[in-house]
C-alpha positions as CSV (number, residue, x, y, z in Angstrom):
1,M,9.1,17.5,-1.9
2,S,5.7,17.5,-0.2
3,S,4.8,14.4,-2.2
4,V,7.9,12.6,-0.9
5,L,7.0,13.5,2.7
6,G,3.4,12.4,2.1
7,F,4.5,9.0,0.9
8,F,6.9,8.8,3.8
9,V,4.2,9.2,6.5
10,I,1.8,6.9,4.7
11,T,4.4,4.1,4.4
12,L,5.7,4.8,8.0
13,D,2.3,4.2,9.5
14,A,1.8,1.1,7.5
15,V,5.0,-0.6,8.9
16,V,5.9,1.1,12.2
17,V,3.0,-0.2,14.1
18,N,3.9,-3.9,13.6
19,V,6.8,-3.9,16.1
20,A,4.6,-2.2,18.8
21,L,1.6,-4.7,18.6
22,P,2.7,-6.8,21.6
23,T,3.1,-3.6,23.7
24,V,-0.2,-2.2,22.6
25,R,-1.9,-5.5,23.5
26,T,-0.3,-5.4,27.0
27,E,-1.5,-1.9,27.7
28,L,-4.9,-1.8,26.0
29,G,-5.8,-5.5,25.9
30,G,-7.4,-7.4,23.0
31,G,-6.7,-10.6,21.2
32,M,-5.3,-11.5,17.8
33,T,-8.4,-10.0,16.1
34,G,-7.9,-6.7,17.9
35,L,-4.3,-6.5,16.8
36,Q,-5.3,-7.2,13.2
37,W,-7.8,-4.4,13.2
38,I,-5.1,-1.9,14.4
39,V,-3.3,-2.8,11.1
40,D,-6.3,-3.6,8.9
41,G,-8.4,-0.6,10.1
42,Y,-5.8,1.7,8.5
43,T,-5.4,-0.5,5.4
44,L,-9.1,-1.1,4.9
45,A,-10.1,2.5,4.9
46,F,-7.1,3.3,2.7
47,A,-7.9,0.7,0.1
48,A,-11.7,1.2,0.1
49,L,-11.4,5.0,-0.6
50,L,-8.4,5.1,-2.9
51,L,-10.5,4.8,-6.1
52,S,-12.8,7.7,-5.2
53,S,-9.9,9.7,-3.9
54,G,-8.2,9.3,-7.3
55,A,-11.3,10.8,-9.0
56,L,-11.4,13.5,-6.3
57,S,-7.8,14.4,-6.9
58,D,-8.6,14.9,-10.6
59,R,-11.7,16.9,-9.9
60,L,-10.4,19.2,-7.2
61,G,-6.8,19.4,-8.4
62,A,-4.0,17.3,-6.9
63,R,-2.5,20.2,-4.8
64,R,-5.8,20.9,-3.0
65,A,-6.7,17.3,-2.5
66,F,-3.2,16.5,-1.1
67,G,-3.5,19.3,1.4
68,V,-6.9,18.1,2.6
69,G,-5.5,14.6,3.0
70,V,-2.5,15.8,5.1
71,V,-4.7,17.7,7.5
72,L,-7.0,14.7,8.0
73,F,-4.1,12.3,8.4
74,V,-2.2,14.4,11.0
75,A,-5.4,15.0,13.0
76,A,-6.1,11.3,13.1
77,S,-2.4,10.5,14.1
78,V,-2.7,12.8,17.1
79,T,-6.0,11.0,18.0
80,C,-4.2,7.7,17.8
81,G,-1.4,8.9,20.0
82,L,-3.9,10.0,22.7
83,A,-6.3,7.0,22.4
84,P,-7.6,5.8,25.8
85,G,-8.5,2.3,24.6
86,L,-8.3,-0.2,21.8
87,G,-11.7,0.8,20.3
88,A,-10.6,4.5,20.1
89,L,-7.3,3.5,18.6
90,V,-8.9,1.3,15.9
91,A,-11.4,4.1,15.1
92,A,-8.7,6.7,14.7
93,R,-6.7,4.3,12.5
94,F,-9.8,4.2,10.1
95,I,-9.7,8.0,9.9
96,Q,-6.0,7.9,9.4
97,G,-6.4,5.5,6.5
98,T,-9.0,7.9,5.0
99,G,-6.5,10.8,5.1
100,A,-3.8,8.6,3.6
101,A,-6.3,7.6,0.8
102,V,-6.8,11.2,-0.2
103,M,-3.0,11.9,-0.1
104,M,-1.6,9.0,-2.1
105,P,-3.1,9.4,-5.6
106,A,-2.7,13.2,-5.3
107,S,1.0,12.8,-4.4
108,M,1.6,10.7,-7.5
109,A,-0.5,13.0,-9.7
110,L,1.6,16.0,-8.5
111,I,4.7,14.3,-9.9
112,G,3.1,13.4,-13.2
113,Q,1.9,17.0,-13.7
114,A,5.2,18.6,-12.6
115,F,7.4,16.6,-14.9
116,P,5.9,16.2,-18.4
117,D,9.1,14.7,-19.8
118,P,9.0,10.9,-19.4
119,I,12.7,10.5,-18.5
120,R,12.7,13.3,-15.9
121,R,9.3,12.0,-14.6
122,A,10.8,8.5,-14.1
123,R,13.7,10.0,-12.0
124,A,11.2,12.1,-10.0
125,V,9.2,8.9,-9.3
126,A,12.4,7.3,-8.0
127,I,12.8,10.3,-5.6
128,W,9.2,10.0,-4.6
129,A,9.7,6.3,-4.0
130,M,12.5,7.2,-1.7
131,G,10.0,8.6,0.8
132,G,8.5,5.1,1.1
133,A,12.0,3.5,1.1
134,V,13.2,5.7,3.9
135,A,10.0,5.0,5.9
136,S,10.3,1.3,5.3
137,T,14.0,1.4,6.3
138,S,13.6,3.5,9.4
139,G,10.1,2.4,10.4
140,P,10.9,-0.8,12.3
141,V,13.9,0.8,14.0
142,I,12.1,4.0,14.8
143,G,9.1,2.0,16.0
144,G,11.3,-0.1,18.2
145,L,13.1,2.9,19.7
146,L,9.9,4.9,20.3
147,N,8.2,1.9,21.7
148,L,10.9,1.8,24.5
149,V,9.5,5.1,25.6
150,S,5.9,4.8,24.6
151,W,4.0,3.3,21.7
152,R,2.0,6.5,21.4
153,L,5.0,8.3,20.1
154,I,4.8,6.1,17.0
155,F,1.7,8.1,15.9
156,L,2.6,11.5,17.3
157,I,5.8,11.7,15.2
158,N,3.5,12.4,12.2
159,L,2.6,15.8,13.5
160,P,5.9,17.6,12.6
161,V,6.3,15.7,9.3
162,G,2.8,16.7,8.3
163,I,3.4,20.4,9.1
164,M,6.5,20.3,7.0
165,A,4.6,18.8,4.1
166,L,2.0,21.5,4.2
167,I,4.7,24.2,4.2
168,L,6.3,22.7,1.1
169,L,2.9,22.2,-0.6
170,A,2.3,25.9,-0.5
171,R,5.2,26.3,-3.0
172,A,3.8,23.9,-5.5
173,R,2.1,25.3,-8.7
174,R,-1.6,25.0,-9.3
175,S,-2.8,21.6,-10.6
176,P,-5.1,20.9,-13.5
177,R,-8.6,19.6,-12.7
178,R,-11.6,18.3,-14.5
179,E,-15.3,18.4,-13.8
180,V,-16.5,14.8,-13.4
181,P,-19.6,13.7,-11.4
182,F,-18.8,11.5,-8.4
183,D,-19.6,7.8,-8.8
184,W,-21.6,7.2,-5.7
185,V,-22.8,3.7,-6.8
186,G,-19.3,2.6,-7.5
187,Q,-17.8,3.9,-4.3
188,T,-20.6,2.5,-2.1
189,T,-20.3,-1.0,-3.6
190,A,-16.5,-0.9,-3.5
191,V,-16.5,0.0,0.2
192,L,-19.1,-2.8,0.9
193,A,-17.0,-5.3,-1.1
194,M,-13.7,-4.5,0.7
195,G,-15.3,-4.3,4.1
196,G,-17.3,-7.4,3.8
197,L,-14.5,-9.6,2.5
198,T,-11.8,-8.4,4.9
199,Y,-14.0,-8.4,8.0
200,G,-15.2,-11.9,7.1
201,I,-11.7,-13.3,6.7
202,I,-10.5,-11.6,9.9
203,E,-13.4,-13.0,11.9
204,A,-12.9,-16.5,10.4
205,G,-9.5,-16.6,12.1
206,A,-11.3,-16.4,15.5
207,V,-14.6,-18.2,15.0
208,G,-14.2,-20.2,11.8
209,F,-15.6,-19.8,8.3
210,A,-18.9,-21.5,9.2
211,A,-19.9,-18.9,11.8
212,P,-23.0,-16.9,10.7
213,Q,-21.3,-13.5,10.9
214,V,-18.5,-14.7,8.7
215,V,-20.9,-16.2,6.1
216,T,-22.9,-13.0,6.1
217,A,-19.9,-10.7,5.7
218,L,-18.4,-12.8,2.9
219,S,-21.7,-13.0,1.1
220,V,-22.2,-9.2,1.3
221,G,-18.6,-8.7,0.1
222,V,-19.0,-11.0,-3.0
223,A,-22.4,-9.5,-3.9
224,A,-21.0,-5.9,-3.6
225,L,-18.0,-6.9,-5.7
226,V,-20.3,-8.1,-8.5
227,A,-22.4,-5.0,-8.2
228,F,-19.4,-2.8,-8.5
229,A,-18.1,-4.5,-11.6
230,L,-21.6,-4.2,-13.2
231,S,-22.0,-0.5,-12.3
232,Q,-18.7,0.4,-13.9
233,T,-20.0,-0.7,-17.3
234,R,-23.4,1.1,-17.0
235,V,-23.0,4.5,-15.3
236,R,-22.1,7.5,-17.4
237,H,-19.1,8.6,-15.4
238,P,-17.7,5.4,-13.7
239,M,-15.2,5.6,-10.9
240,V,-12.8,3.6,-13.1
241,P,-13.2,4.7,-16.7
242,L,-13.5,1.8,-19.1
243,A,-10.4,2.9,-21.0
244,L,-8.4,2.5,-17.9
245,A,-10.0,-0.7,-16.9
246,R,-9.3,-2.3,-20.3
247,S,-5.7,-1.1,-20.5
248,P,-3.0,-3.8,-20.4
249,V,-0.6,-1.4,-18.6
250,V,-3.1,-0.7,-15.8
251,A,-3.9,-4.4,-15.5
252,V,-0.2,-5.3,-15.1
253,A,0.4,-2.4,-12.8
254,S,-2.6,-3.4,-10.6
255,T,-1.5,-7.0,-10.5
256,S,2.0,-6.0,-9.6
257,G,0.9,-3.7,-6.8
258,F,-1.4,-6.3,-5.3
259,A,1.3,-9.0,-5.3
260,F,4.0,-6.7,-4.0
261,M,1.9,-5.8,-1.0
262,I,1.0,-9.4,-0.2
263,G,4.7,-10.0,0.5
264,N,5.8,-6.6,1.6
265,Y,2.9,-5.9,4.0
266,G,1.9,-9.4,5.1
267,L,5.5,-10.6,5.7
268,P,6.4,-8.0,8.4
269,F,3.1,-8.8,10.2
270,V,3.9,-12.5,10.3
271,M,7.6,-12.2,11.0
272,S,7.2,-9.5,13.7
273,L,4.9,-11.8,15.6
274,Y,7.2,-14.8,14.9
275,L,10.4,-13.1,16.1
276,Q,8.8,-11.7,19.2
277,Q,6.4,-14.4,20.4
278,Y,8.3,-17.5,19.1
279,R,12.0,-16.4,19.1
280,G,11.7,-14.1,22.1
281,L,13.1,-10.9,20.5
282,T,12.2,-7.5,21.9
283,S,10.5,-4.9,19.7
284,F,13.8,-3.2,19.1
285,G,15.5,-6.4,18.3
286,T,12.8,-7.2,15.8
287,G,13.4,-3.9,14.2
288,I,17.1,-4.6,13.9
289,A,16.3,-8.0,12.3
290,F,14.3,-6.2,9.6
291,L,16.9,-3.5,9.0
292,P,18.9,-5.3,6.2
293,M,15.6,-5.8,4.3
294,M,14.8,-2.2,4.5
295,L,18.3,-0.9,3.8
296,I,18.5,-2.6,0.5
297,G,15.5,-0.7,-0.7
298,F,16.9,2.5,0.7
299,I,20.2,2.0,-1.1
300,L,18.8,0.9,-4.5
301,T,15.7,3.1,-4.9
302,P,17.6,6.3,-5.9
303,F,19.2,4.5,-8.8
304,S,16.1,2.7,-10.0
305,A,15.3,5.2,-12.7
306,R,18.7,4.9,-14.3
307,I,18.6,1.1,-14.0
308,V,15.3,1.1,-15.8
309,E,16.7,3.3,-18.6
310,R,19.4,0.7,-19.2
311,F,17.6,-2.6,-18.8
312,G,13.9,-1.7,-19.1
313,A,11.0,-2.3,-16.7
314,K,9.9,-5.5,-18.5
315,R,13.1,-7.1,-17.2
316,L,13.4,-5.6,-13.8
317,I,9.9,-6.2,-12.5
318,P,9.9,-10.0,-13.0
319,L,13.4,-10.1,-11.5
320,G,12.0,-8.3,-8.4
321,F,9.2,-10.7,-7.9
322,L,11.4,-13.8,-8.4
323,S,13.6,-12.4,-5.6
324,M,10.6,-12.1,-3.4
325,T,9.6,-15.6,-4.3
326,A,13.0,-17.0,-3.3
327,G,13.1,-15.1,-0.1
328,T,9.7,-16.1,1.2
329,I,10.2,-19.8,0.3
330,G,13.5,-19.8,2.1
331,L,11.9,-18.3,5.2
332,A,9.1,-20.9,5.1
333,V,11.4,-23.9,5.1
334,L,13.9,-22.7,7.7
335,P,14.4,-24.9,10.8
336,S,13.2,-23.4,14.0
337,D,16.7,-23.0,15.5
338,V,18.3,-21.1,12.6
339,P,20.2,-17.9,13.8
340,V,18.3,-14.6,13.5
341,W,21.1,-13.2,11.3
342,F,20.3,-15.8,8.7
343,I,16.6,-14.9,8.8
344,S,17.7,-11.3,8.2
345,S,19.7,-12.3,5.1
346,L,16.7,-14.0,3.5
347,L,14.6,-10.9,4.3
348,V,17.0,-9.0,2.0
349,L,15.8,-11.0,-1.0
350,V,12.3,-9.8,-0.2
351,G,13.5,-6.2,0.2
352,L,15.0,-6.3,-3.3
353,C,11.5,-6.5,-4.7
354,G,10.7,-2.9,-3.7
355,P,13.2,-0.9,-5.8
356,L,13.0,-3.3,-8.7
357,V,9.2,-3.2,-9.0
358,I,7.5,-0.1,-7.6
359,P,9.4,2.8,-9.2
360,P,9.5,1.1,-12.6
361,I,5.8,0.2,-12.7
362,S,4.8,3.6,-11.3
363,G,6.8,5.4,-14.0
364,V,5.3,3.3,-16.8
365,L,1.8,3.9,-15.5
366,L,2.2,7.7,-15.3
367,N,3.7,7.8,-18.7
368,S,0.7,6.0,-20.1
369,V,-2.1,8.4,-19.0
370,P,-2.9,12.1,-19.6
371,G,-2.1,14.4,-16.7
372,H,-5.7,15.3,-15.8
373,L,-6.4,11.5,-15.4
374,S,-3.3,10.7,-13.4
375,G,-5.1,10.8,-10.1
376,T,-7.6,8.2,-11.2
377,A,-4.9,5.9,-12.6
378,S,-2.9,6.3,-9.4
379,G,-6.0,5.5,-7.4
380,V,-6.6,2.3,-9.3
381,F,-2.9,1.3,-8.8
382,H,-2.7,2.1,-5.1
383,A,-6.1,0.6,-4.4
384,S,-4.9,-2.8,-5.8
385,R,-1.8,-2.4,-3.5
386,Q,-3.8,-1.8,-0.4
387,I,-6.3,-4.5,-1.2
388,G,-3.4,-6.9,-1.3
389,G,-2.1,-5.5,2.0
390,A,-5.4,-5.8,3.8
391,L,-6.1,-9.3,2.6
392,A,-2.6,-10.4,3.4
393,V,-2.9,-9.4,7.1
394,A,-6.4,-10.8,7.3
395,V,-5.6,-14.2,5.7
396,F,-2.2,-14.6,7.4
397,G,-3.7,-13.6,10.8
398,A,-6.4,-16.3,10.3
399,L,-3.6,-18.9,9.4
400,L,-1.6,-17.9,12.5
401,A,-4.7,-18.5,14.7
402,D,-5.5,-21.8,13.0
403,P,-5.6,-24.9,15.3
404,A,-2.9,-26.5,13.3
405,G,-0.4,-24.3,15.2
406,F,1.5,-21.0,15.0
407,Q,4.5,-22.5,13.2
408,T,2.4,-24.1,10.6
409,G,0.5,-20.8,10.1
410,V,3.8,-19.0,9.5
411,A,5.0,-21.5,6.9
412,T,1.7,-21.5,5.1
413,S,1.5,-17.7,5.0
414,L,5.0,-17.4,3.6
415,L,4.4,-20.1,0.9
416,A,1.2,-18.3,-0.1
417,A,3.1,-15.0,-0.5
418,A,5.7,-16.8,-2.6
419,A,3.0,-18.3,-4.9
420,V,1.4,-14.9,-5.5
421,A,4.8,-13.3,-6.2
422,L,5.6,-16.0,-8.7
423,C,2.3,-15.4,-10.5
424,A,3.1,-11.7,-10.7
425,A,6.5,-12.4,-12.1
426,V,4.9,-14.3,-15.0
427,A,2.1,-11.7,-15.5
428,S,4.6,-8.8,-15.6
429,R,6.2,-10.2,-18.7
430,L,3.1,-9.1,-20.5
431,L,4.0,-5.4,-19.8
432,T,4.2,-3.1,-22.8
433,E,6.4,-0.1,-22.0
434,G,6.0,1.8,-25.2
435,P,8.7,4.1,-26.6
436,R,11.3,5.0,-23.9
437,A,11.2,8.7,-24.7
438,G,7.4,9.1,-24.5
439,P,4.9,6.3,-24.3
440,R,1.5,7.0,-25.9
441,S,-1.6,7.5,-23.8
442,I,-3.6,4.4,-23.1
443,L,-6.8,6.4,-23.5
444,P,-8.6,7.0,-26.7
445,T,-8.1,10.5,-28.3
446,A,-11.9,11.0,-28.3
447,L,-12.1,10.5,-24.6
448,T,-9.2,12.9,-23.6
449,A,-10.3,15.5,-26.1
450,R,-13.7,16.1,-24.6
451,E,-12.4,16.4,-21.0
452,E,-10.8,19.8,-20.9
453,P,-8.6,20.3,-17.8
454,H,-8.9,23.4,-15.7
455,N,-6.5,24.8,-13.1
456,D,-7.5,24.7,-9.4
């Protein structure tokens, strides 16, 4: 249950802030770049540290790592709620993303360790995913309501939820752990790559791609990305073990996570600004417009495990991405005077992607790795998701600020999301599920045999 609450607050803070951005801008000031950093500060820290956090979870034990992450996340949330200015808020969001990075792979690893049977594990993953579905469903509405009082309450609400998660965590059994040296070279180059690329894209939206700071940031990002890839093949204990990196299951899971977040994270950013700035809706009205999209995930997620048992993940995951493709294309080509209720109905197609993709791909991934490496595998998966989210907001923000106009930027952003979702639908057909009752480990026997797990 602590894992469910953890996923809830992580997802809530990823979506709830979108509807409050205009209010934050009015009170604290700042332009489009400042608003993007409120969103991307959280996402960038989250994505950059997920890989090392996955290894940390395996090394310290998932239970201990999860507890550390919750404490850091709650402390940063309180700081966000008390922030006196935009700079302090963005800085606290970076710390909040760091806490979320420690929590996420540990929460997924706790499920893999608590439920060794693949069928029971898949059903537990569906319940875990409910935390994210509830947050996605209630986030825009809660954000709109709290924003009527004060946008600061959006962050302060994490305090009681975090305390409850720690109380429940104390009842969890001890987690296995393994002694693995920390990959400092891999982590450093990963942070530089993500930071350089994302910062460069965000700044390009304001000053153009030819600006010296943009060229420098993008060059550092690309060089660091190459260095990261090379380091993983040469160090003795890489952040991403080669057996994981070469696994078709991990590759499909990472691609699916990346593509899902392009649409599921980038679309609320674009459409929240569109509905409030172009269509004149209030923050609460914007939350109501998103409600059908969120409700469909809330309704279907509890049944996702049984649907997978009947039809298989290889069928459901492409179907989910095709639904997202249809929804984003529909939104991109709508006339400007279409009723808001029709926009909400198309958002439902995007919302269908969540329950059809995330629980199935998470279950297949957990069933494919040994328990004492589940944190690392979860870190790889969620890192790809958050990289997609960070780049979506950065690229879409740059498109919205383009001289071609706000409306053109909205349409281009949505069509880009549709193209990525379509590619993911094709790639997910390559997924190999393995036997339903118990997929084999993707790791060589020799590797798992020489890494004896210990209890924390």
